C-alpha positions as CSV (number, residue, x, y, z in Angstrom):
1,W,-23.8,106.0,41.7
2,R,-27.4,105.3,40.6
3,E,-28.3,109.0,40.9
4,R,-25.3,109.9,38.8
5,M,-26.4,107.4,36.1
6,D,-29.9,108.8,36.2
7,S,-28.6,112.3,35.7
8,K,-26.5,111.2,32.7
9,R,-29.4,109.4,31.2
10,R,-31.6,112.5,31.6
11,Q,-28.8,114.7,30.0
12,N,-28.4,112.2,27.1
13,W,-32.2,112.1,26.6
14,S,-32.4,115.9,26.5
15,R,-29.6,116.1,23.9
16,I,-31.2,113.4,21.8
17,S,-34.6,114.9,21.9
18,A,-33.3,118.4,21.0
19,V,-31.5,117.1,18.0
20,Y,-34.5,114.9,17.0
21,T,-36.8,118.0,17.2
22,R,-34.3,119.9,15.0
23,I,-34.3,117.1,12.4
24,L,-38.1,117.1,12.4
25,Q,-38.0,120.9,11.8
26,L,-35.7,120.5,8.9
27,R,-37.6,117.6,7.4
28,G,-40.4,119.8,6.3
29,P,-43.9,118.6,5.4
30,G,-42.9,115.4,3.8
31,S,-42.4,112.2,5.8
32,S,-40.7,110.1,3.2
33,A,-37.4,108.4,3.7
34,D,-35.8,110.8,1.3
35,E,-37.0,113.8,3.3
36,L,-35.7,112.3,6.6
37,E,-32.4,111.5,5.0
38,R,-32.1,115.1,3.7
39,A,-32.9,116.4,7.2
40,L,-30.3,114.2,8.8
41,R,-27.7,115.5,6.3
42,A,-28.8,119.1,7.1
43,V,-28.2,118.5,10.8
44,D,-24.8,116.9,10.1
45,D,-23.9,119.9,7.9
46,E,-25.0,122.4,10.6
47,M,-22.7,120.6,13.1
48,A,-19.8,120.4,10.7
49,Q,-20.1,124.1,9.7
50,T,-20.1,125.3,13.3
51,H,-17.4,122.8,14.3
52,V,-19.2,121.7,17.5
53,T,-19.7,118.4,19.3
54,L,-23.1,116.8,19.6
55,T,-23.3,118.1,23.2
56,K,-22.7,121.7,22.2
57,Y,-25.0,121.4,19.2
58,S,-27.8,120.1,21.3
59,Q,-27.3,123.0,23.7
60,V,-27.6,125.5,20.9
61,V,-30.7,123.7,19.5
62,R,-32.4,123.5,22.9
63,K,-31.8,127.3,23.4
64,Q,-33.2,128.0,19.9
65,L,-36.3,125.8,20.5
66,A,-36.9,127.5,23.8
67,T,-36.7,131.0,22.1
68,E,-39.1,129.9,19.4
69,R,-41.6,128.6,22.0
70,R,-41.3,131.8,24.0
71,Q,-41.9,133.9,20.9
72,T,-44.9,131.9,19.9
73,A,-46.3,132.2,23.4
74,Q,-45.8,136.0,23.3
75,R,-47.5,136.2,19.9
76,D,-50.4,134.1,21.1
77,Q,-50.8,136.3,24.2
78,Q,-50.8,139.5,22.1
79,A,-53.3,138.0,19.7
80,A,-55.5,137.0,22.7
81,R,-55.3,140.5,24.1
82,L,-56.3,142.0,20.7
83,G,-59.1,139.4,20.4
84,I,-57.8,137.7,17.3
85,G,-56.8,134.1,16.6
86,S,-53.2,133.0,16.4
87,S,-51.9,133.2,12.8
88,G,-50.3,130.1,11.4
89,H,-51.5,127.7,14.2
């Protein structure tokens, strides 16, 4: 029973952190309450437009974030091989 609850807790944390990361991405450079509210609305709009549950949305977001990380790592590796700094970081 405890293992099952721990697994659920990890799954929920993973979902929450993925959506939170997406909100931060949409928020942009500003950290005002207005910017955060706009980002929250944008996430809500994304979910509504795709007609998905929070669980499915978080899966899509996690996949998107992993792809972005992988692409950034590949760019950094290519830049290192060419002996130049990473652009934009």
